N, C-alpha and C positions, 0 to 999 in steps of 0.2 A: 504493500500500500504506500502511495506517495506521501512524503512528509510535506508539511505546510509551514511557510515562513511569512511573517508580516514584515514589510520593509517600509519605513517612513522616509520622507524626503525622496520618494521614488521617481520623481518626474525629471530629474537631471543629475548630472555629475556622478558621484560615487554611488548614490542610491540607484540610479538608472542602470549603471554598469553592473551592480550587484544583482539587480532584478534579472538582467539578461543571463548572468551566470547560473542562477538558480533555475530559471525557466528552461534553459537549454539542458540542464541536468535532470529535468523531469519533476522538480519540486512544484507543488502548488504555491503560488505567490500572490499575496494580497498587497497591492501597490497603494500606498497612502501618500497623498499630497494634496495641496490646495488647488492644483490646476488640472482639470479633467482632460483637456486636449493633450497635454504632455504625457499624462498617464496612458491615454489611449494610444499615443504614438509609440510609447515604450513597449506596451503589451500586445501590439497589433500582430495577429497571426498566431497567438498562443491561446489554446483552449484551457490551459492550466493557470490562468490569471484572472484576478478580479480587481477592478479599479474602484477605489473608494476615496471620494473627496473628503478630506479630513484636515481640520486645523488642530494640530497637536496640543495647542494651548486650551482647547475647548473640551472639557471633560465629557460632555454628552457626545460630541463628535467621535471621540476615541472609543467610548463604550459601544456606540453603534457600529463602528468599523470592526471592532473585534467580534461583536456578536454576529455580524454579517459574514465575517470570515469563517467562524465556526459553523454557521448554518450552511455555508457553501461547501466547505471541505471536511467538516466533521471534527477537526481537532486543530490545535495550534502547537506546533513543535518548537518554533523558534521565532525570535524577534530580532531584527537588525534595527536598533534604535538610532537612526541616522539623521533625522531632520534637524537642521540648525541654520543659523544666520551668522553672517560676519558683518557687523556694522562698520561704517566708514572709520578708518583709523584716525586717531586724534591724540595729541599730548594729554596726559592725565588730567591736567587742570581745565581742559577744554571739552571733556566728555560730558555730553548732556545727560540729564536724568532719563530722558526718553530713550536714548540709545542704550543706556545701562539697563533700563527696565525691559526693553524689547529683547535684549540678549538673555536676561534672566528668564523671561517668560517662555521663549522658544527653546533655548539651549539647555536649560536646567529644569524648569517646571514642566515643559512639554515632554522631556525625556522621563521625568518622574511619573507623569500621568500614564504614558504608554507602557513603561516598565511595570507599573503597578497593575495595569489591566492585564498585561501578559501573565504576570505572576498569578493573578486570580484564576486565569484559564488553565494554568499549568499545574496547579496545586495537586490535582488528582493523579496526573500521569507523568509529571516531570516535564522538563523542557530546557531551552537555552535562550538567554538574553545576551545580546552583544551590543554594547554601547560604543558609539563612535566618539572617542575622546579627543582626538587630534594631538599632534605633537605639541600644540600650545598647552596641553594639560601637563607637560613636563617643562618645556622651555618656551616662553612667550616671545613673540616678535615685539619690537618697539611699538608704542602707540596702540596697544590692543588690550587694555585693562579690562574692558567689559567682556570681550570674547574669552580672553584667557582665564579670567576669574571663573566664568561658568564652566570652562573645560576642566580646570583644576577641581571644581566641585563634582564633576562627573566621576572622578576617581574615587571620591568618598562614597558616592551613590553606588557605584559598581561594587565596592567592597561590602557595603551594607546588604545589598541584594544577594550577593554571593553567600554571605554569612547566614542571612535569614532563610535563604532558599535550600540550604543543605538538607534539612529534615524532609523536604518535599521533592528531592532529587531535581532541583532547579539549579542549573549552572548559570553564572553570570561572569562575563569577561569584558574587557575593554580593548579596543583596537585604536592605536594612535597612529594616524596616517600623515605622512609628511610629503608635501609637494606632488600629489597625484594630479595629473594634468586634466583639469576640468575648466569649465567656463569661469568659475569663481577664481581659480588660480591665475588664469590668463588675464583677468581684470586686475588682479593684484600685481602681476608682472608689468602691466602697462603703467602702473603708478610707481612701482618700486624698482623696476629694472629686471634684466634677465636673471634667472636662477635655474639650477638643475631641477629636472622634473622626472617623474616616472609615469608609465602608462597606467591609467586608471583601472584597467583590467587586472593589473597585478594586485591592487587593493581589493578588488572584488574577489579575486582568487583566495586571498588571505581570509576574508570573511567566510567564504565557502568552506575552506578547510577547518576553520573553527567550528562552524555549524555541524560538520559531519563527524565530529568526535563523539564517542560514546559518552553517556551522561555520567559515567564513572570517572571521567577526565575533564578537567577545566583548564583553559588558558586564562588566567586572571588578567594578564596584561601582555599585549603584543605591540611592538613598534615596527612599522613598515614604512620605509622612506626612500626617497631618491638617494642613491648611494653617495653622490657628491654634494648633497646639500649641507649648508653650514649648520651643523647640529652637534656632532660628536667632537669634543675637544675644540680644535681650531678650524674644523671643517675640512 
């Protein structure tokens, strides 16, 4: 019987690439995002997909999306908790409260809501939650206090879910992705200059490998990055 994964932020970038990887492997995939047209473009031609318009900051949206996924496929085996935003960079003293709050709402609260709903659906039969942390969860870029603070918080969330999930056979791990070539990164390159990148398909492959582990095994933290990016030591 095919397994089922819910992928948030599925309309573009890492989320879309990960959807393709799982769909091609025969998994049932629930694609969650706010833009239906992009979801339909990603899932076109696949009978093992369901497109669900969902704002991850809206509790009712998330509950309905997971309920529809279970109704369609019968069970939820995994969640790739990927939806996030990267607000415009700014020196710390110039960050607006609106930018800060938007980051917290989507990158932290949205991930909490989705993980909590997945946890509820997995309590009876186990499952796996994979949180997209970003390399900014370890080492931030300059002028990214709002984004990087939320990503550091995901590390704490991941550990708490992992700990609380043990008795229910629910695994939770975090993947920190550095410089996967997406539209978001290309926009950053336009403002910051050229930087080493890696194929976004490689990030999707890492998520796929994490999801396929038996529930007796967990990767608590994985870092996957463009080999030559300035991250380790002096780059």
